[in-house]
N, C-alpha and C positions, 0 to 999 in steps of 0.2 A: 697617304693619309686615308683612313677608312671612314666610310659614310654608310648610313642606312637610309632607306627611303622613308621619309616622314609624311609626304603627301604627293599625290600625283593625279593630275587630270590631263586630258589630251592637250599636248603642246606646252605643258607647264609642270615642272617637277621641283619638289623641295627635298634636298638632301641634307641630313643633319650629321654633323661630325660625331663619330662614335667615341672618340677619346675625350676624356674630361680630366683636367681642364682643357679647353680648346686652345690650340696653338694658333694665335692670330696670324703669324707670319706664314706658317704652313698653309693655312686656309686661304690667305691672300695669294700665295704662289700657285695653288691649284686653280683658284679663280682666274688668275691672269692667264695661265696656260689654257684653260677651258674657254675663255672668252674669245680667243683668236681662232677657234676651230669652226669649220663650216657647219652650218645648221643651227648654231647657237645665236639667237637674235638678241637676247638680253640676259644679263646675269646680275643678280643682286646678292651681295655678301652681307649677311646679318650676323655680326659678331656677338650680339647679346644672346642669341640662341645657338650660335655656332652652326649656322646653316647657309646653304647656297640655294637661291631660288633661280631656276634656269628656265628661260622661255625658249622652246624649241619646236615651233609648229610643224616643221617639215621632217622632224626626226621621230623614228619609232623608239621604243624602249631599249631594244638591243643596240641600236646605233648610239643612244645616249650613254649606255654602259661602256661602249667602246671609246667614246670621246672622253669620258671621265677617266678611264684607264690610261689613255694617252696623256692626259694632263697630270698623271701621277697620283690619281685617286683610285680607290677600290670601293665598290658598293657591296656591302654585306647583305646576304639574304636573311631577313629576320625570321627567327623561329616562331611558329604559332604559339602564342601565349594562352594558357588555359584561362577561362573567364574568371575574373576576380570575384570571390565570394565574400562580400563585405559583412554578411551576417554570420559567418562561420564562428567567430568568437561568442556571439550571442547564443547560437545553437549549442555550442560546447558548454557554456555556462548553464544554460537551461537543462542540458543533459545531466550535469553534475547535480543541479538542484533537484531534478527529478529522481535521481538515485538516492539522494539524501532523504527526500520526502518519502520515497518508497520504503527506505530502511526504518525511518522513525515510525511510520504508520503500519509496519509489517506488511507492506504491499497493498494496503487498502486505499491509498491515495496517490495520485500522480499530479503533475503540473496541469494537465488538461482538466482533470476533475476539479482541482482547486480553482482554476480560472473560471470554470462554469459556475461554481458556488459563489465566487466573488461577483461575477457579472449578474447572476440571477438575484443575489441579495441586493446589489445596487439598483437593479431594475425594480424590484418590489419596493425598496425604500423610496425611489423617485415616484413610483406609481402612487404610494400612500401620501406623498406630499402634493399630489395633484399634477405632477409633471408627466402627463400621459405620453405625449408624442416625443418630446425630447427632454431629457435624456433617457427616460424609462424605456421607451421603445428601442432605442439603440442598445442599451445594456441587455435587454431581454433578447434582442436579435443576436447579439454576439454570443450570449449564453447558449441559445438553442443551436446556433451554427456550430459551436464547439461540440455540443452533444451529438449533433447530426454527423459530424466528421470523426467522432471517436470510433475506435475499433469495434465497439459493441453496437454502433448505430448502423444505418443502412449501407454506408460505404465502408465496409470492413477492409482489412488489409489485403485480402485477395480479390476484391471486387474493383471494377473500373471506377475511377474517380477518387480512390483512396490516396491520401497524401498530397492532395492538391493544395 
């Protein structure tokens, strides 16, 4: 049975079964074989997550791998996963919208310029309504931050601080 390392602290390791759905009889067989080995003080089988929680205060990681192998299990080394970019679809959609906006305006307008105009207009509207600090101040702050970070502003594309 193959496992991967789900969590480990000194003296305690959680191994999660790599196969789905989890074979409860196979998991129990590995757990029984592992429980009788020297250095394993406690073992908890968690069928709902398909994992084994092993308490082994006197064993090092290499020794635990050997014990699991003797019990009929194999610990897979997990490949490093690239960080998950949850905003990638938003960035892609904004890129499409930016291209469309640039095409419609013959290159005269982009998303950043449009956002600046919207925030600036909302800020002036709130300022005229007497809402000086909130939300006028916030809208104007956002508008000028966008203007400051644009390629034409102080932090251009080749200067430090661009694209933050």
